[in-house]
The first five atom37 places (N, CA, C, CB, O) and aatype in JSON, in Angstrom:
{
  "aatype": [12, 9, 15, 7, 1, 15, 13, 7, 1, 14, 14, 19, 4, 16, 0, 13, 18, 6, 15, 19, 3, 11, 7, 12, 11, 6, 6, 11, 2, 11, 11, 3, 2, 18, 3, 14, 0, 1, 15, 7, 15, 13, 0, 19, 10, 1, 0, 0, 9, 15, 0, 18, 10, 9, 17, 10, 7, 18, 7, 9, 19, 1, 3, 0, 10, 16, 7, 14, 5, 7, 5, 19, 14, 10, 17, 19, 10, 10, 13, 7, 9, 10, 13, 9, 0, 19, 7, 0, 0, 13, 0, 19, 18, 0, 17, 1, 1, 18, 1, 1, 6, 16, 6, 18, 16, 6, 14, 3, 6, 5, 16, 6, 3, 11, 6, 14, 14, 6, 7, 3, 5],
  "atom_mask": [
    [1, 1, 1, 1, 1],
    [1, 1, 1, 1, 1],
    [1, 1, 1, 1, 1],
    [1, 1, 1, 0, 1],
    [1, 1, 1, 1, 1],
    [1, 1, 1, 1, 1],
    [1, 1, 1, 1, 1],
    [1, 1, 1, 0, 1],
    [1, 1, 1, 1, 1],
    [1, 1, 1, 1, 1],
    [1, 1, 1, 1, 1],
    [1, 1, 1, 1, 1],
    [1, 1, 1, 1, 1],
    [1, 1, 1, 1, 1],
    [1, 1, 1, 1, 1],
    [1, 1, 1, 1, 1],
    [1, 1, 1, 1, 1],
    [1, 1, 1, 1, 1],
    [1, 1, 1, 1, 1],
    [1, 1, 1, 1, 1],
    [1, 1, 1, 1, 1],
    [1, 1, 1, 1, 1],
    [1, 1, 1, 0, 1],
    [1, 1, 1, 1, 1],
    [1, 1, 1, 1, 1],
    [1, 1, 1, 1, 1],
    [1, 1, 1, 1, 1],
    [1, 1, 1, 1, 1],
    [1, 1, 1, 1, 1],
    [1, 1, 1, 1, 1],
    [1, 1, 1, 1, 1],
    [1, 1, 1, 1, 1],
    [1, 1, 1, 1, 1],
    [1, 1, 1, 1, 1],
    [1, 1, 1, 1, 1],
    [1, 1, 1, 1, 1],
    [1, 1, 1, 1, 1],
    [1, 1, 1, 1, 1],
    [1, 1, 1, 1, 1],
    [1, 1, 1, 0, 1],
    [1, 1, 1, 1, 1],
    [1, 1, 1, 1, 1],
    [1, 1, 1, 1, 1],
    [1, 1, 1, 1, 1],
    [1, 1, 1, 1, 1],
    [1, 1, 1, 1, 1],
    [1, 1, 1, 1, 1],
    [1, 1, 1, 1, 1],
    [1, 1, 1, 1, 1],
    [1, 1, 1, 1, 1],
    [1, 1, 1, 1, 1],
    [1, 1, 1, 1, 1],
    [1, 1, 1, 1, 1],
    [1, 1, 1, 1, 1],
    [1, 1, 1, 1, 1],
    [1, 1, 1, 1, 1],
    [1, 1, 1, 0, 1],
    [1, 1, 1, 1, 1],
    [1, 1, 1, 0, 1],
    [1, 1, 1, 1, 1],
    [1, 1, 1, 1, 1],
    [1, 1, 1, 1, 1],
    [1, 1, 1, 1, 1],
    [1, 1, 1, 1, 1],
    [1, 1, 1, 1, 1],
    [1, 1, 1, 1, 1],
    [1, 1, 1, 0, 1],
    [1, 1, 1, 1, 1],
    [1, 1, 1, 1, 1],
    [1, 1, 1, 0, 1],
    [1, 1, 1, 1, 1],
    [1, 1, 1, 1, 1],
    [1, 1, 1, 1, 1],
    [1, 1, 1, 1, 1],
    [1, 1, 1, 1, 1],
    [1, 1, 1, 1, 1],
    [1, 1, 1, 1, 1],
    [1, 1, 1, 1, 1],
    [1, 1, 1, 1, 1],
    [1, 1, 1, 0, 1],
    [1, 1, 1, 1, 1],
    [1, 1, 1, 1, 1],
    [1, 1, 1, 1, 1],
    [1, 1, 1, 1, 1],
    [1, 1, 1, 1, 1],
    [1, 1, 1, 1, 1],
    [1, 1, 1, 0, 1],
    [1, 1, 1, 1, 1],
    [1, 1, 1, 1, 1],
    [1, 1, 1, 1, 1],
    [1, 1, 1, 1, 1],
    [1, 1, 1, 1, 1],
    [1, 1, 1, 1, 1],
    [1, 1, 1, 1, 1],
    [1, 1, 1, 1, 1],
    [1, 1, 1, 1, 1],
    [1, 1, 1, 1, 1],
    [1, 1, 1, 1, 1],
    [1, 1, 1, 1, 1],
    [1, 1, 1, 1, 1],
    [1, 1, 1, 1, 1],
    [1, 1, 1, 1, 1],
    [1, 1, 1, 1, 1],
    [1, 1, 1, 1, 1],
    [1, 1, 1, 1, 1],
    [1, 1, 1, 1, 1],
    [1, 1, 1, 1, 1],
    [1, 1, 1, 1, 1],
    [1, 1, 1, 1, 1],
    [1, 1, 1, 1, 1],
    [1, 1, 1, 1, 1],
    [1, 1, 1, 1, 1],
    [1, 1, 1, 1, 1],
    [1, 1, 1, 1, 1],
    [1, 1, 1, 1, 1],
    [1, 1, 1, 1, 1],
    [1, 1, 1, 1, 1],
    [1, 1, 1, 1, 1],
    [1, 1, 1, 0, 1],
    [1, 1, 1, 1, 1],
    [1, 1, 1, 1, 1]
  ],
  "atom_positions": [
    [[-18.52, 23.76, -15.67], [-19.36, 22.59, -15.76], [-18.51, 21.35, -15.54], [-20.08, 22.53, -17.13], [-17.43, 21.2, -16.13]],
    [[-19.0, 20.46, -14.68], [-18.28, 19.23, -14.38], [-19.03, 18.09, -15.05], [-18.15, 19.0, -12.84], [-20.19, 17.81, -14.75]],
    [[-18.33, 17.43, -15.97], [-18.98, 16.32, -16.66], [-18.04, 15.13, -16.69], [-19.41, 16.72, -18.11], [-16.93, 15.22, -17.22]],
    [[-18.48, 14.04, -16.13], [-17.69, 12.81, -16.17], [-16.48, 12.81, -15.27], [0.0, 0.0, 0.0], [-15.65, 11.91, -15.37]],
    [[-16.35, 13.78, -14.41], [-15.19, 13.84, -13.52], [-15.66, 13.74, -12.09], [-14.38, 15.14, -13.74], [-16.74, 14.22, -11.73]],
    [[-14.84, 13.11, -11.28], [-15.17, 13.05, -9.86], [-14.69, 14.32, -9.19], [-14.55, 11.8, -9.19], [-13.7, 14.92, -9.63]],
    [[-15.36, 14.73, -8.17], [-15.0, 15.95, -7.48], [-13.66, 15.8, -6.79], [-16.08, 16.33, -6.47], [-13.42, 14.82, -6.08]],
    [[-12.8, 16.76, -6.99], [-11.53, 16.79, -6.28], [-10.41, 16.02, -6.93], [0.0, 0.0, 0.0], [-9.26, 16.18, -6.5]],
    [[-10.66, 15.2, -7.93], [-9.61, 14.43, -8.58], [-9.67, 14.65, -10.08], [-9.73, 12.92, -8.23], [-10.74, 14.53, -10.69]],
    [[-8.54, 14.96, -10.67], [-8.52, 15.01, -12.13], [-8.65, 13.59, -12.69], [-7.22, 15.68, -12.64], [-8.41, 12.62, -11.98]],
    [[-9.03, 13.46, -13.96], [-9.24, 12.14, -14.55], [-8.01, 11.24, -14.46], [-9.64, 12.28, -15.99], [-8.15, 10.02, -14.35]],
    [[-6.81, 11.8, -14.5], [-5.6, 10.99, -14.43], [-5.51, 10.31, -13.07], [-4.35, 11.86, -14.68], [-5.18, 9.12, -12.99]],
    [[-5.8, 11.03, -12.0], [-5.74, 10.45, -10.65], [-6.79, 9.38, -10.46], [-5.91, 11.54, -9.59], [-6.53, 8.35, -9.83]],
    [[-7.98, 9.6, -10.99], [-9.04, 8.61, -10.88], [-8.63, 7.31, -11.56], [-10.35, 9.15, -11.49], [-8.85, 6.22, -11.02]],
    [[-8.03, 7.43, -12.75], [-7.58, 6.23, -13.45], [-6.47, 5.54, -12.67], [-7.09, 6.59, -14.86], [-6.41, 4.31, -12.63]],
    [[-5.6, 6.31, -12.04], [-4.52, 5.72, -11.24], [-5.09, 4.95, -10.06], [-3.55, 6.82, -10.75], [-4.69, 3.82, -9.8]],
    [[-6.02, 5.56, -9.34], [-6.61, 4.88, -8.18], [-7.38, 3.63, -8.59], [-7.53, 5.84, -7.42], [-7.35, 2.63, -7.87]],
    [[-8.05, 3.68, -9.71], [-8.77, 2.5, -10.19], [-7.8, 1.38, -10.55], [-9.64, 2.86, -11.4], [-8.09, 0.22, -10.27]],
    [[-6.65, 1.71, -11.16], [-5.68, 0.68, -11.5], [-5.03, 0.1, -10.24], [-4.6, 1.25, -12.43], [-4.76, -1.1, -10.19]],
    [[-4.79, 0.93, -9.24], [-4.24, 0.43, -7.98], [-5.23, -0.51, -7.3], [-3.87, 1.6, -7.04], [-4.84, -1.57, -6.82]],
    [[-6.51, -0.13, -7.27], [-7.53, -0.99, -6.67], [-7.62, -2.32, -7.41], [-8.9, -0.29, -6.68], [-7.75, -3.38, -6.78]],
    [[-7.56, -2.27, -8.73], [-7.64, -3.49, -9.52], [-6.44, -4.38, -9.25], [-7.72, -3.16, -11.02], [-6.59, -5.6, -9.12]],
    [[-5.26, -3.79, -9.15], [-4.05, -4.57, -8.85], [-4.1, -5.19, -7.48], [0.0, 0.0, 0.0], [-3.65, -6.32, -7.29]],
    [[-4.64, -4.46, -6.51], [-4.75, -5.0, -5.16], [-5.72, -6.17, -5.11], [-5.18, -3.91, -4.17], [-5.48, -7.16, -4.42]],
    [[-6.83, -6.06, -5.83], [-7.79, -7.16, -5.87], [-7.2, -8.39, -6.54], [-9.06, -6.73, -6.6], [-7.42, -9.51, -6.08]],
    [[-6.44, -8.19, -7.62], [-5.82, -9.32, -8.29], [-4.78, -9.98, -7.39], [-5.17, -8.88, -9.61], [-4.68, -11.21, -7.34]],
    [[-4.02, -9.18, -6.67], [-3.01, -9.71, -5.77], [-3.65, -10.51, -4.63], [-2.14, -8.57, -5.19], [-3.12, -11.54, -4.21]],
    [[-4.78, -10.03, -4.15], [-5.46, -10.71, -3.06], [-6.04, -12.03, -3.52], [-6.56, -9.83, -2.49], [-6.12, -12.98, -2.73]],
    [[-6.43, -12.11, -4.78], [-7.05, -13.33, -5.29], [-6.04, -14.4, -5.67], [-7.88, -13.0, -6.48], [-6.43, -15.54, -5.92]],
    [[-4.76, -14.08, -5.72], [-3.76, -15.07, -6.08], [-3.58, -16.06, -4.94], [-2.43, -14.4, -6.44], [-3.43, -15.66, -3.78]],
    [[-3.59, -17.32, -5.26], [-3.43, -18.36, -4.25], [-1.97, -18.78, -4.11], [-4.28, -19.58, -4.59], [-1.6, -19.4, -3.11]],
    [[-1.11, -18.44, -5.08], [0.26, -18.89, -5.04], [1.17, -17.97, -4.23], [0.79, -19.03, -6.44], [2.39, -18.15, -4.25]],
    [[0.62, -16.99, -3.54], [1.42, -16.1, -2.72], [1.56, -16.6, -1.28], [0.81, -14.72, -2.72], [2.1, -15.88, -0.44]],
    [[1.1, -17.79, -0.99], [1.17, -18.34, 0.36], [2.62, -18.61, 0.72], [0.32, -19.63, 0.47], [3.35, -19.24, -0.04]],
    [[3.03, -18.14, 1.89], [4.39, -18.33, 2.35], [4.36, -18.87, 3.78], [5.19, -17.01, 2.28], [4.07, -18.12, 4.71]],
    [[4.64, -20.16, 3.99], [4.57, -20.71, 5.34], [5.61, -20.12, 6.28], [4.73, -22.21, 5.28], [5.37, -20.07, 7.48]],
    [[6.75, -19.69, 5.77], [7.77, -19.1, 6.64], [7.28, -17.77, 7.22], [9.08, -18.88, 5.87], [7.57, -17.44, 8.37]],
    [[6.53, -17.03, 6.43], [6.0, -15.76, 6.91], [4.98, -15.98, 8.02], [5.37, -14.97, 5.75], [4.98, -15.26, 9.01]],
    [[4.11, -16.98, 7.85], [3.12, -17.24, 8.89], [3.8, -17.73, 10.16], [2.09, -18.26, 8.41], [3.34, -17.43, 11.26]],
    [[4.89, -18.48, 10.03], [5.63, -18.93, 11.2], [6.29, -17.79, 11.96], [0.0, 0.0, 0.0], [6.28, -17.77, 13.19]],
    [[6.87, -16.84, 11.22], [7.52, -15.72, 11.9], [6.49, -14.81, 12.57], [8.35, -14.91, 10.9], [6.75, -14.28, 13.65]],
    [[5.34, -14.63, 11.94], [4.29, -13.84, 12.58], [3.73, -14.57, 13.81], [3.15, -13.55, 11.58], [3.36, -13.92, 14.79]],
    [[3.67, -15.89, 13.75], [3.19, -16.65, 14.91], [4.14, -16.5, 16.09], [3.04, -18.14, 14.54], [3.7, -16.38, 17.23]],
    [[5.44, -16.49, 15.82], [6.42, -16.29, 16.89], [6.26, -14.9, 17.49], [7.86, -16.49, 16.37], [6.33, -14.73, 18.71]],
    [[6.06, -13.9, 16.65], [5.87, -12.54, 17.14], [4.6, -12.43, 17.99], [5.8, -11.56, 15.97], [4.61, -11.81, 19.05]],
    [[3.52, -13.04, 17.52], [2.27, -13.02, 18.29], [2.42, -13.75, 19.62], [1.13, -13.64, 17.48], [1.88, -13.32, 20.64]],
    [[3.14, -14.86, 19.62], [3.37, -15.61, 20.86], [4.2, -14.79, 21.84], [4.07, -16.96, 20.56], [3.94, -14.82, 23.04]],
    [[5.19, -14.07, 21.33], [6.02, -13.23, 22.21], [5.18, -12.11, 22.82], [7.22, -12.65, 21.43], [5.34, -11.78, 23.99]],
    [[4.31, -11.52, 22.03], [3.45, -10.44, 22.53], [2.5, -10.97, 23.6], [2.64, -9.8, 21.38], [2.32, -10.34, 24.64]],
    [[1.9, -12.13, 23.35], [0.98, -12.68, 24.35], [1.72, -13.08, 25.62], [0.23, -13.88, 23.77], [1.2, -12.88, 26.72]],
    [[2.92, -13.64, 25.49], [3.7, -13.99, 26.68], [4.08, -12.74, 27.47], [4.97, -14.76, 26.27], [4.07, -12.76, 28.7]],
    [[4.41, -11.67, 26.78], [4.76, -10.42, 27.46], [3.56, -9.85, 28.21], [5.29, -9.39, 26.44], [3.7, -9.39, 29.34]],
    [[2.39, -9.89, 27.61], [1.18, -9.4, 28.29], [0.87, -10.23, 29.53], [-0.02, -9.41, 27.33], [0.51, -9.69, 30.58]],
    [[1.0, -11.55, 29.41], [0.75, -12.41, 30.56], [1.79, -12.15, 31.65], [0.77, -13.9, 30.14], [1.45, -12.11, 32.83]],
    [[3.04, -11.97, 31.27], [4.11, -11.7, 32.24], [3.87, -10.36, 32.95], [5.49, -11.68, 31.53], [4.06, -10.26, 34.17]],
    [[3.45, -9.35, 32.2], [3.13, -8.06, 32.84], [1.98, -8.2, 33.82], [2.79, -7.01, 31.77], [2.04, -7.69, 34.94]],
    [[0.93, -8.9, 33.41], [-0.21, -9.11, 34.29], [0.16, -9.88, 35.54], [0.0, 0.0, 0.0], [-0.29, -9.55, 36.63]],
    [[1.0, -10.91, 35.39], [1.45, -11.68, 36.54], [2.24, -10.8, 37.5], [2.29, -12.86, 36.08], [2.07, -10.9, 38.72]],
    [[3.1, -9.94, 36.96], [3.88, -9.05, 37.82], [3.0, -8.07, 38.58], [0.0, 0.0, 0.0], [3.23, -7.8, 39.76]],
    [[1.99, -7.55, 37.92], [1.07, -6.62, 38.58], [0.29, -7.32, 39.69], [0.09, -5.99, 37.55], [0.16, -6.79, 40.79]],
    [[-0.21, -8.5, 39.4], [-0.99, -9.25, 40.41], [-0.09, -9.66, 41.57], [-1.64, -10.51, 39.77], [-0.49, -9.54, 42.73]],
    [[1.11, -10.13, 41.28], [2.04, -10.53, 42.33], [2.38, -9.36, 43.26], [3.33, -11.09, 41.72], [2.38, -9.51, 44.48]],
    [[2.66, -8.2, 42.66], [2.98, -7.02, 43.47], [1.77, -6.55, 44.27], [3.5, -5.89, 42.59], [1.91, -6.07, 45.39]],
    [[0.58, -6.68, 43.68], [-0.62, -6.25, 44.39], [-0.92, -7.17, 45.58], [-1.81, -6.21, 43.43], [-1.41, -6.71, 46.61]],
    [[-0.65, -8.46, 45.43], [-0.95, -9.4, 46.51], [0.13, -9.43, 47.59], [-1.12, -10.79, 45.94], [-0.18, -9.69, 48.75]],
    [[1.39, -9.16, 47.23], [2.46, -9.2, 48.22], [2.75, -7.83, 48.81], [3.72, -9.76, 47.61], [3.57, -7.72, 49.73]],
    [[2.11, -6.79, 48.31], [2.32, -5.44, 48.83], [1.68, -5.28, 50.2], [0.0, 0.0, 0.0], [1.02, -6.2, 50.7]],
    [[1.86, -4.14, 50.8], [1.25, -3.9, 52.11], [-0.27, -4.02, 52.03], [1.64, -2.51, 52.64], [-0.9, -3.5, 51.11]],
    [[-0.84, -4.72, 52.99], [-2.28, -4.96, 53.02], [-3.03, -3.63, 53.12], [-2.66, -5.89, 54.2], [-2.72, -2.81, 53.98]],
    [[-4.0, -3.43, 52.24], [-4.81, -2.22, 52.26], [-4.18, -1.04, 51.56], [0.0, 0.0, 0.0], [-4.81, 0.0, 51.42]],
    [[-2.93, -1.18, 51.11], [-2.25, -0.09, 50.43], [-2.49, -0.09, 48.91], [-0.76, -0.17, 50.7], [-2.45, 0.97, 48.28]],
    [[-2.74, -1.25, 48.35], [-2.89, -1.37, 46.9], [-4.38, -1.32, 46.56], [-2.25, -2.69, 46.38], [-5.17, -2.1, 47.08]],
    [[-4.76, -0.4, 45.67], [-6.17, -0.32, 45.29], [-6.62, -1.57, 44.53], [-6.42, 0.93, 44.42], [-5.82, -2.27, 43.92]],
    [[-7.89, -1.82, 44.58], [-8.47, -2.99, 43.92], [-8.32, -2.9, 42.4], [-9.94, -3.14, 44.3], [-8.17, -3.93, 41.73]],
    [[-8.37, -1.68, 41.84], [-8.31, -1.55, 40.39], [-6.96, -1.99, 39.84], [-8.59, -0.1, 39.99], [-6.88, -2.4, 38.68]],
    [[-5.9, -1.92, 40.66], [-4.59, -2.4, 40.21], [-4.63, -3.91, 40.0], [-3.48, -2.01, 41.23], [-4.13, -4.43, 39.0]],
    [[-5.22, -4.61, 40.95], [-5.37, -6.05, 40.84], [-6.24, -6.42, 39.63], [-5.98, -6.62, 42.12], [-5.94, -7.37, 38.92]],
    [[-7.3, -5.66, 39.41], [-8.18, -5.93, 38.27], [-7.46, -5.72, 36.93], [-9.42, -5.05, 38.33], [-7.66, -6.48, 35.99]],
    [[-6.62, -4.67, 36.86], [-5.87, -4.46, 35.63], [-4.85, -5.57, 35.39], [-5.16, -3.11, 35.67], [-4.61, -5.95, 34.25]],
    [[-4.27, -6.1, 36.45], [-3.36, -7.24, 36.3], [-4.08, -8.45, 35.75], [0.0, 0.0, 0.0], [-3.58, -9.14, 34.86]],
    [[-5.26, -8.71, 36.28], [-6.07, -9.83, 35.79], [-6.49, -9.59, 34.34], [-7.31, -10.05, 36.68], [-6.52, -10.52, 33.54]],
    [[-6.81, -8.35, 34.02], [-7.17, -8.01, 32.64], [-6.0, -8.25, 31.69], [-7.62, -6.54, 32.55], [-6.21, -8.77, 30.59]],
    [[-4.79, -7.89, 32.09], [-3.62, -8.14, 31.24], [-3.44, -9.63, 31.0], [-2.35, -7.54, 31.89], [-3.15, -10.05, 29.88]],
    [[-3.61, -10.43, 32.05], [-3.48, -11.88, 31.89], [-4.55, -12.42, 30.94], [-3.58, -12.59, 33.27], [-4.25, -13.25, 30.08]],
    [[-5.78, -11.95, 31.09], [-6.87, -12.42, 30.22], [-6.64, -12.02, 28.77], [-8.21, -11.86, 30.71], [-6.86, -12.82, 27.86]],
    [[-6.21, -10.78, 28.55], [-5.96, -10.32, 27.18], [-4.79, -11.09, 26.56], [-5.68, -8.8, 27.15], [-4.84, -11.46, 25.39]],
    [[-3.74, -11.34, 27.34], [-2.61, -12.12, 26.85], [-3.01, -13.54, 26.49], [0.0, 0.0, 0.0], [-2.57, -14.07, 25.47]],
    [[-3.84, -14.16, 27.32], [-4.29, -15.52, 27.04], [-5.19, -15.54, 25.81], [-5.04, -16.1, 28.26], [-5.07, -16.44, 24.97]],
    [[-6.08, -14.57, 25.68], [-6.96, -14.5, 24.51], [-6.14, -14.28, 23.24], [-8.0, -13.37, 24.67], [-6.44, -14.87, 22.2]],
    [[-5.12, -13.45, 23.31], [-4.28, -13.21, 22.14], [-3.47, -14.45, 21.79], [-3.34, -12.02, 22.39], [-3.21, -14.7, 20.62]],
    [[-3.07, -15.24, 22.79], [-2.35, -16.48, 22.53], [-3.26, -17.48, 21.8], [-1.83, -17.09, 23.84], [-2.82, -18.16, 20.88]],
    [[-4.52, -17.56, 22.23], [-5.47, -18.45, 21.56], [-5.69, -18.0, 20.13], [-6.81, -18.49, 22.32], [-5.72, -18.82, 19.21]],
    [[-5.85, -16.69, 19.92], [-6.01, -16.14, 18.57], [-4.79, -16.46, 17.71], [-6.24, -14.61, 18.63], [-4.93, -16.87, 16.56]],
    [[-3.59, -16.28, 18.27], [-2.36, -16.53, 17.51], [-2.27, -17.99, 17.11], [-1.13, -16.13, 18.33], [-1.88, -18.3, 15.98]],
    [[-2.61, -18.89, 18.03], [-2.56, -20.32, 17.72], [-3.56, -20.69, 16.63], [-2.84, -21.15, 18.98], [-3.23, -21.43, 15.7]],
    [[-4.78, -20.19, 16.74], [-5.79, -20.5, 15.73], [-5.41, -19.95, 14.36], [-7.15, -19.93, 16.15], [-5.59, -20.62, 13.35]],
    [[-4.88, -18.74, 14.33], [-4.49, -18.16, 13.06], [-3.32, -18.91, 12.45], [-4.13, -16.68, 13.24], [-3.27, -19.13, 11.24]],
    [[-2.37, -19.31, 13.28], [-1.24, -20.09, 12.78], [-1.72, -21.41, 12.19], [-0.21, -20.35, 13.9], [-1.27, -21.81, 11.12]],
    [[-2.62, -22.09, 12.88], [-3.16, -23.36, 12.38], [-3.9, -23.15, 11.07], [-4.1, -23.99, 13.41], [-3.76, -23.95, 10.14]],
    [[-4.68, -22.06, 10.98], [-5.44, -21.8, 9.76], [-4.5, -21.49, 8.61], [-6.43, -20.64, 9.97], [-4.75, -21.92, 7.48]],
    [[-3.42, -20.76, 8.87], [-2.5, -20.39, 7.79], [-1.66, -21.57, 7.34], [-1.61, -19.26, 8.22], [-1.3, -21.65, 6.16]],
    [[-1.32, -22.48, 8.23], [-0.49, -23.62, 7.83], [-1.3, -24.76, 7.24], [0.29, -24.11, 9.01], [-0.73, -25.65, 6.61]],
    [[-2.6, -24.75, 7.42], [-3.44, -25.8, 6.84], [-3.98, -25.4, 5.47], [-4.58, -26.12, 7.77], [-4.95, -25.98, 5.0]],
    [[-3.36, -24.43, 4.84], [-3.81, -23.97, 3.53], [-3.62, -25.07, 2.51], [-3.05, -22.69, 3.1], [-2.52, -25.63, 2.38]],
    [[-4.67, -25.39, 1.79], [-4.58, -26.35, 0.69], [-5.27, -25.76, -0.52], [-5.22, -27.71, 1.09], [-6.22, -24.99, -0.41]],
    [[-4.76, -26.14, -1.66], [-5.35, -25.67, -2.92], [-6.69, -26.37, -3.1], [-4.39, -25.95, -4.13], [-6.78, -27.59, -2.96]],
    [[-7.75, -25.62, -3.42], [-9.05, -26.26, -3.62], [-9.01, -27.21, -4.81], [-10.15, -25.21, -3.82], [-8.42, -26.91, -5.84]],
    [[-9.63, -28.36, -4.65], [-9.67, -29.36, -5.7], [-10.74, -28.98, -6.7], [-9.93, -30.77, -5.12], [-11.91, -28.81, -6.34]],
    [[-10.35, -28.83, -7.96], [-11.3, -28.4, -8.99], [-12.35, -29.46, -9.27], [-10.56, -28.06, -10.28], [-13.48, -29.13, -9.65]],
    [[-12.01, -30.73, -9.09], [-12.95, -31.79, -9.39], [-14.09, -31.82, -8.38], [-12.25, -33.14, -9.42], [-15.23, -32.09, -8.75]],
    [[-13.81, -31.54, -7.13], [-14.86, -31.6, -6.11], [-15.79, -30.4, -6.18], [-14.25, -31.69, -4.74], [-16.91, -30.47, -5.67]],
    [[-15.35, -29.3, -6.79], [-16.2, -28.13, -6.89], [-17.35, -28.36, -7.87], [-15.39, -26.91, -7.33], [-18.44, -27.81, -7.68]],
    [[-17.12, -29.16, -8.92], [-18.14, -29.38, -9.93], [-19.14, -30.46, -9.51], [-17.49, -29.76, -11.24], [-20.26, -30.48, -10.01]],
    [[-18.75, -31.33, -8.62], [-19.63, -32.43, -8.22], [-20.73, -31.91, -7.3], [-18.83, -33.54, -7.53], [-20.53, -31.01, -6.49]],
    [[-21.88, -32.52, -7.46], [-22.98, -32.2, -6.56], [-22.88, -33.11, -5.36], [-24.37, -32.37, -7.27], [-22.4, -34.24, -5.47]],
    [[-23.31, -32.65, -4.2], [-23.25, -33.51, -3.01], [-24.19, -34.71, -3.18], [-23.63, -32.72, -1.73], [-25.24, -34.6, -3.82]],
    [[-23.79, -35.85, -2.61], [-24.65, -37.02, -2.76], [-25.96, -36.82, -2.01], [-23.94, -38.27, -2.25], [-26.0, -36.27, -0.91]],
    [[-27.02, -37.28, -2.64], [-28.34, -37.11, -2.04], [-28.6, -38.25, -1.08], [-29.44, -37.04, -3.12], [-28.3, -39.41, -1.37]],
    [[-29.16, -37.91, 0.07], [-29.45, -38.92, 1.09], [-30.8, -39.58, 0.84], [0.0, 0.0, 0.0], [-31.54, -39.18, -0.06]],
    [[-31.11, -40.57, 1.64], [-32.41, -41.25, 1.52], [-33.5, -40.32, 1.99], [-32.43, -42.56, 2.33], [-33.44, -39.77, 3.09]],
    [[-34.5, -40.17, 1.16], [-35.6, -39.28, 1.55], [-36.9, -40.01, 1.53], [-35.67, -38.08, 0.63], [-37.94, -39.42, 1.82]]
  ]
}
């Protein structure tokens, strides 16, 4: 008879997983864990990845256009353009994320309690 136990886990494991989940939620809710140096290093890594994708795409397109006429399939050129587009999109994402992470400010407790001013009705 199984009573009060989850299938496949003894009660000790269930308690362990619940404590880990609780700790992860508490860690996520902490606002003082913000590290601007970490966001800067990740931004540099993301920028390098996007530059590499754009460089690869440029090389593919350049080789496809300067190669022998009619020898290079169209799909090669399309994949080069796709690499450039994905690299550019990733660069935009990296920039936006970097801006969002560096503009972190502590919420003002006084403004949370105030009601918005009512307009003329």
